[in-house]
C-alpha positions as CSV (number, residue, x, y, z in Angstrom):
1,M,8.2,-155.1,-248.3
2,N,9.8,-156.8,-245.4
3,L,7.3,-157.0,-242.6
4,S,9.5,-159.1,-240.3
5,M,12.2,-156.4,-240.5
6,W,9.7,-153.7,-239.8
7,A,8.6,-155.6,-236.7
8,K,12.2,-156.2,-235.6
9,A,13.2,-152.6,-236.1
10,V,10.4,-151.2,-233.9
11,N,11.4,-153.6,-231.1
12,V,15.2,-153.5,-231.1
13,I,18.0,-151.7,-233.0
14,P,19.0,-154.4,-235.4
15,R,22.6,-154.8,-236.5
16,V,22.8,-155.3,-240.3
17,S,25.7,-155.8,-242.7
18,K,26.1,-153.7,-245.9
19,E,24.8,-156.7,-247.9
20,E,21.7,-157.0,-245.7
21,W,21.2,-153.2,-245.9
22,D,21.3,-153.1,-249.7
23,G,18.6,-155.8,-249.8
24,L,16.2,-153.9,-247.6
25,D,13.2,-151.8,-248.7
26,V,13.1,-148.1,-248.0
27,I,10.8,-148.3,-245.0
28,S,13.1,-150.9,-243.3
29,R,16.0,-148.6,-243.9
30,W,14.2,-145.6,-242.5
31,L,13.1,-147.5,-239.4
32,I,16.7,-148.7,-238.7
33,A,18.3,-145.3,-239.5
34,T,15.9,-143.4,-237.2
35,R,16.3,-146.0,-234.4
36,S,12.5,-146.4,-234.4
37,A,12.6,-148.8,-231.4
38,V,13.0,-145.8,-229.1
39,L,10.1,-144.0,-230.8
40,V,7.7,-146.0,-228.6
41,M,8.5,-143.5,-225.8
42,T,7.2,-140.7,-228.0
43,F,4.1,-142.6,-228.9
44,I,3.4,-143.2,-225.2
45,S,3.5,-139.5,-224.5
46,A,1.2,-138.8,-227.5
47,A,-1.2,-141.5,-226.4
48,I,-1.3,-140.1,-222.8
49,A,-2.2,-136.7,-224.2
50,G,-5.0,-138.3,-226.2
51,L,-6.3,-140.4,-223.3
52,L,-6.3,-137.4,-221.0
53,A,-8.3,-135.5,-223.6
54,A,-10.7,-138.4,-223.9
55,R,-11.0,-138.5,-220.1
56,D,-12.1,-134.9,-220.1
57,A,-14.5,-135.5,-223.0
58,R,-12.5,-133.3,-225.3
59,F,-10.9,-135.9,-227.6
60,D,-10.6,-135.1,-231.3
61,P,-9.2,-138.1,-233.3
62,A,-8.0,-136.1,-236.3
63,L,-6.1,-133.6,-234.1
64,W,-4.6,-136.4,-232.0
65,A,-3.5,-138.3,-235.2
66,L,-1.8,-135.1,-236.4
67,V,-0.1,-134.6,-233.0
68,T,1.1,-138.2,-233.0
69,V,2.5,-138.1,-236.5
70,G,4.2,-134.7,-235.9
71,L,5.8,-135.9,-232.7
72,L,7.0,-139.3,-234.0
73,F,8.5,-137.7,-237.2
74,A,10.0,-134.9,-235.1
75,H,11.7,-137.5,-232.9
76,A,12.8,-139.5,-235.9
77,T,14.3,-136.3,-237.4
78,N,16.2,-135.6,-234.2
79,N,17.7,-139.0,-234.3
80,L,18.9,-138.5,-237.9
81,V,20.2,-135.0,-237.1
82,N,22.0,-136.5,-234.0
83,D,23.8,-139.1,-236.1
84,F,24.6,-136.6,-238.9
85,T,26.0,-134.0,-236.5
86,D,28.1,-136.4,-234.6
87,H,29.4,-137.8,-237.8
88,L,30.4,-134.3,-239.0
89,K,32.1,-133.6,-235.7
90,G,34.0,-136.9,-235.9
91,V,32.4,-138.2,-232.7
92,D,31.6,-141.7,-234.0
93,K,35.0,-142.4,-235.5
94,D,37.4,-145.1,-234.1
95,N,34.6,-147.5,-233.0
96,Y,33.0,-144.9,-230.7
97,F,30.6,-146.5,-228.2
98,R,27.4,-145.6,-230.2
99,A,28.8,-147.3,-233.3
100,Q,29.0,-150.6,-231.4
101,Y,25.4,-151.2,-230.3
102,G,23.6,-150.5,-233.5
103,P,24.2,-149.4,-237.1
104,Q,25.4,-145.8,-237.6
105,P,24.5,-145.5,-241.3
106,L,27.3,-143.0,-242.1
107,E,30.0,-144.5,-240.0
108,H,29.3,-148.0,-241.3
109,G,29.1,-147.0,-244.9
110,L,25.4,-147.9,-245.3
111,M,24.4,-144.4,-246.5
112,T,26.1,-141.4,-248.0
113,R,25.8,-137.9,-246.5
114,G,23.4,-137.0,-249.3
115,Q,21.1,-139.9,-248.5
116,V,21.1,-139.0,-244.8
117,I,20.3,-135.4,-245.7
118,L,17.4,-136.6,-247.9
119,Y,16.1,-138.7,-245.0
120,I,16.3,-135.7,-242.7
121,A,14.6,-133.5,-245.2
122,V,11.7,-135.8,-245.9
123,T,11.2,-136.8,-242.3
124,G,11.4,-133.2,-241.1
125,V,9.0,-132.0,-243.7
126,I,6.4,-134.5,-242.6
127,A,6.7,-133.4,-239.0
128,L,6.6,-129.7,-240.1
129,A,3.6,-130.3,-242.3
130,A,1.7,-131.8,-239.4
131,G,2.7,-128.9,-237.2
132,I,1.6,-126.3,-239.7
133,V,-1.9,-127.8,-240.0
134,L,-2.1,-127.8,-236.2
135,V,-1.0,-124.2,-236.0
136,A,-3.7,-123.3,-238.6
137,V,-6.3,-124.9,-236.3
138,R,-5.1,-123.7,-232.9
139,G,-3.2,-120.5,-233.6
140,E,-0.2,-118.7,-232.0
141,A,0.2,-120.9,-228.9
142,T,0.7,-123.9,-231.1
143,L,3.2,-121.9,-233.2
144,A,5.2,-121.4,-230.0
145,L,5.0,-125.1,-229.2
146,L,6.1,-125.9,-232.8
147,G,9.1,-123.5,-232.4
148,L,10.1,-125.1,-229.1
149,G,9.9,-128.6,-230.7
150,A,12.0,-127.4,-233.7
151,F,14.6,-125.9,-231.3
152,F,15.1,-129.2,-229.4
153,V,15.1,-131.2,-232.7
154,L,17.9,-129.1,-234.1
155,F,20.0,-128.2,-231.0
156,Y,19.7,-131.3,-228.7
157,T,22.8,-132.9,-230.2
158,W,24.8,-129.6,-230.1
159,P,25.1,-127.7,-227.9
160,L,22.6,-129.1,-225.3
161,K,24.1,-132.6,-225.1
162,Y,27.6,-131.1,-224.8
163,I,26.8,-128.9,-221.8
164,G,24.8,-131.3,-219.6
165,M,21.4,-130.0,-220.7
166,G,20.3,-132.9,-222.9
167,E,18.8,-134.8,-220.0
168,V,16.9,-131.7,-218.8
169,A,15.6,-131.3,-222.4
170,V,14.2,-134.8,-222.4
171,I,12.2,-134.1,-219.2
172,V,10.8,-131.0,-220.7
173,V,10.1,-132.5,-224.1
174,W,8.6,-135.9,-223.2
175,G,6.5,-134.4,-220.4
176,P,5.2,-130.8,-220.5
177,L,5.9,-130.3,-224.2
178,M,4.6,-133.6,-225.7
179,V,1.8,-134.4,-223.2
180,G,0.9,-130.9,-222.0
181,G,1.3,-129.3,-225.4
182,G,-0.4,-132.3,-227.1
183,Y,-3.3,-132.0,-224.8
184,Y,-3.6,-128.3,-225.6
185,V,-3.6,-128.8,-229.3
186,I,-6.2,-131.6,-229.1
187,T,-8.5,-129.7,-226.6
188,G,-7.7,-126.0,-227.0
189,Q,-7.0,-125.7,-223.3
190,M,-3.9,-125.8,-221.2
191,S,-4.0,-127.9,-218.0
192,W,-1.6,-127.9,-215.1
193,P,-2.9,-131.2,-213.8
194,V,-2.1,-132.7,-217.2
195,I,1.4,-131.3,-217.1
196,L,1.9,-132.8,-213.7
197,A,0.5,-136.1,-214.9
198,S,3.1,-136.1,-217.7
199,L,6.1,-136.0,-215.3
200,P,6.3,-139.8,-214.4
201,V,6.6,-140.7,-218.1
202,A,9.0,-137.9,-218.7
203,L,11.2,-139.2,-215.9
204,A,10.9,-142.7,-217.4
205,A,12.3,-141.5,-220.7
206,T,15.0,-139.6,-219.0
207,T,16.2,-142.7,-217.1
208,V,16.8,-144.3,-220.5
209,L,19.0,-141.4,-221.6
210,F,20.8,-141.4,-218.3
211,G,21.5,-145.1,-218.6
212,K,22.9,-144.7,-222.1
213,H,25.1,-141.8,-221.1
214,I,26.4,-143.7,-218.1
215,D,27.1,-146.7,-220.3
216,K,29.3,-144.5,-222.6
217,L,30.5,-142.0,-219.9
218,D,34.2,-142.7,-220.4
219,A,33.8,-142.5,-224.2
220,D,31.9,-139.2,-224.0
221,A,34.4,-137.7,-221.6
222,G,37.2,-138.6,-223.9
223,K,35.4,-136.9,-226.8
224,G,34.7,-133.7,-224.7
225,I,30.9,-134.4,-224.6
226,R,29.8,-133.3,-221.1
227,T,26.6,-135.1,-220.6
228,M,25.0,-134.9,-217.1
229,P,26.5,-138.3,-216.1
230,V,29.9,-137.0,-217.2
231,L,29.4,-133.9,-215.0
232,L,28.1,-135.9,-212.0
233,G,30.5,-138.8,-212.2
234,E,29.5,-142.5,-212.6
235,R,28.4,-143.2,-209.0
236,H,26.3,-140.1,-208.6
237,A,24.8,-140.6,-212.0
238,R,23.7,-144.1,-211.1
239,G,22.2,-142.7,-207.8
240,A,20.4,-140.0,-209.7
241,T,18.8,-142.6,-212.0
242,I,17.6,-144.7,-209.1
243,A,16.1,-141.5,-207.6
244,M,14.2,-140.8,-210.9
245,L,13.0,-144.4,-211.2
246,T,11.7,-144.2,-207.6
247,L,10.2,-140.7,-208.1
248,Q,8.1,-142.0,-211.0
249,Y,6.1,-144.2,-208.6
250,L,6.0,-141.6,-205.8
251,L,4.5,-139.1,-208.3
252,V,1.9,-141.5,-209.5
253,V,0.8,-142.2,-205.9
254,A,0.8,-138.4,-205.1
255,L,-1.3,-137.7,-208.2
256,V,-3.8,-140.4,-207.3
257,A,-4.0,-139.1,-203.7
258,G,-4.5,-135.6,-204.9
259,G,-7.2,-136.5,-207.3
260,S,-5.5,-135.6,-210.5
261,L,-5.5,-139.3,-211.6
262,S,-7.8,-142.1,-210.6
263,F,-6.8,-145.2,-208.7
264,L,-6.8,-147.1,-211.9
265,I,-3.5,-145.6,-212.9
266,L,-1.9,-147.7,-210.1
267,T,-1.7,-150.4,-212.8
268,V,1.9,-149.1,-213.1
269,L,2.7,-151.0,-209.9
270,F,2.8,-154.1,-212.0
271,A,6.0,-152.7,-213.5
272,L,7.7,-153.0,-210.1
273,P,9.5,-156.3,-210.9
274,W,11.3,-154.4,-213.7
275,Y,11.9,-151.5,-211.4
276,V,13.6,-153.9,-209.0
277,R,15.8,-155.3,-211.8
278,A,16.8,-151.8,-212.9
279,V,17.6,-150.6,-209.4
280,R,19.8,-153.7,-208.8
281,A,21.7,-153.0,-212.0
282,F,22.2,-149.3,-211.2
283,R,23.4,-150.0,-207.7
284,Q,26.6,-151.6,-209.1
285,P,29.2,-150.3,-211.5
286,R,28.8,-151.4,-215.1
287,P,30.4,-154.9,-215.7
288,V,33.5,-154.9,-217.9
289,V,32.2,-157.8,-219.9
290,P,28.5,-159.0,-220.3
291,P,27.3,-161.8,-218.1
292,R,27.0,-165.2,-219.8
293,Q,23.2,-165.0,-220.2
294,Y,23.2,-161.4,-221.4
295,P,21.8,-161.0,-225.0
296,P,24.8,-160.4,-227.3
297,N,22.9,-158.1,-229.6
298,I,22.4,-155.5,-226.8
299,W,25.9,-155.2,-225.4
300,P,27.7,-152.8,-224.9
301,L,24.5,-151.2,-223.6
302,W,23.9,-152.2,-220.0
303,F,22.2,-149.5,-217.9
304,A,20.2,-148.2,-220.9
305,A,18.8,-151.7,-221.5
306,F,17.5,-152.1,-218.0
307,A,16.0,-148.6,-218.0
308,F,14.5,-149.1,-221.4
309,Q,12.8,-152.4,-220.4
310,H,11.4,-150.7,-217.3
311,T,10.2,-147.6,-219.3
312,R,8.4,-149.6,-221.9
313,R,6.5,-151.5,-219.2
314,F,5.8,-148.5,-217.0
315,G,4.6,-146.5,-219.9
316,S,2.4,-149.2,-221.3
317,L,0.8,-149.8,-217.9
318,F,0.3,-146.1,-217.5
319,L,-1.6,-146.1,-220.8
320,L,-3.6,-149.1,-219.7
321,G,-4.6,-147.4,-216.5
322,L,-5.6,-144.2,-218.3
323,A,-7.6,-146.2,-220.9
324,A,-9.4,-148.0,-218.1
325,D,-10.1,-144.6,-216.5
326,V,-11.7,-143.4,-219.8
327,V,-13.8,-146.5,-220.1
328,A,-14.9,-146.3,-216.4
329,R,-16.0,-142.7,-216.8
330,R,-17.9,-143.5,-220.0
331,L,-19.7,-146.3,-218.1
332,G,-20.4,-143.9,-215.2
333,V,-18.4,-146.0,-212.8
334,L,-16.1,-143.1,-211.8
């Protein structure tokens, strides 16, 4: 058991040598292989679904726990499938961009194909088991949600990412599917206000993907991977990301003004300093070399790092505002 590595792996994508890898416990290896640091975005969406259910006095802790486990393990499965598929297609060869900013278990010789398949199978079965229980509780609509989730897990890497639909998929998955679908599974009711409330966080997750795809735009174009930034071009992709960053705040203000969310959700405004930093970064082309003070363990990621730091804070503050809303309603203040 290596608690320090567990904590590190859920905060950053650690770079480890083969010798370090061989000395790690299975949980540390799983956390690194699944890039668990980005799973926080999925947890935020699951937590939002739970808090909105609690706000409406329909929270079921057991169902929320199953939803959260299912979503986290589905996302982890997707990350493993992503790496495995790209390995089979030869995408990560020749020091491809993704192999530079974190360990790619297959490309770096940390795991065999059989071991990765085993990780995919175990992780996927846990996600599927949670989904089957939820289908048994909620019925056919949940089966449809499970089917959609499985589709995105299996086909995000190919063909969606290759035809500029990966970014669209992230908006759908991290918003309406995770939050709206999660709310339905917990409460038994669909809610359009909940789906609308999911969009700011869905856009936040999408800015991270946009940032990563802009960072590796040239590498993707050379590999024939037509992500949305490849199709838009670097300058327009940076502009689209700034627009999404801004739209997050405009949507929150609109949802508060329209009564879908209380004024307490305006806690997200405390993330504005990180918004400003991210916008400043996206207004300029990516530097050829990292600035002197830039953390060496993050490069060659640039835009993705700024978007990710903003997204973590925006999402956390969104959760804080919702939690305050739930407490205020329980106390009869709202």
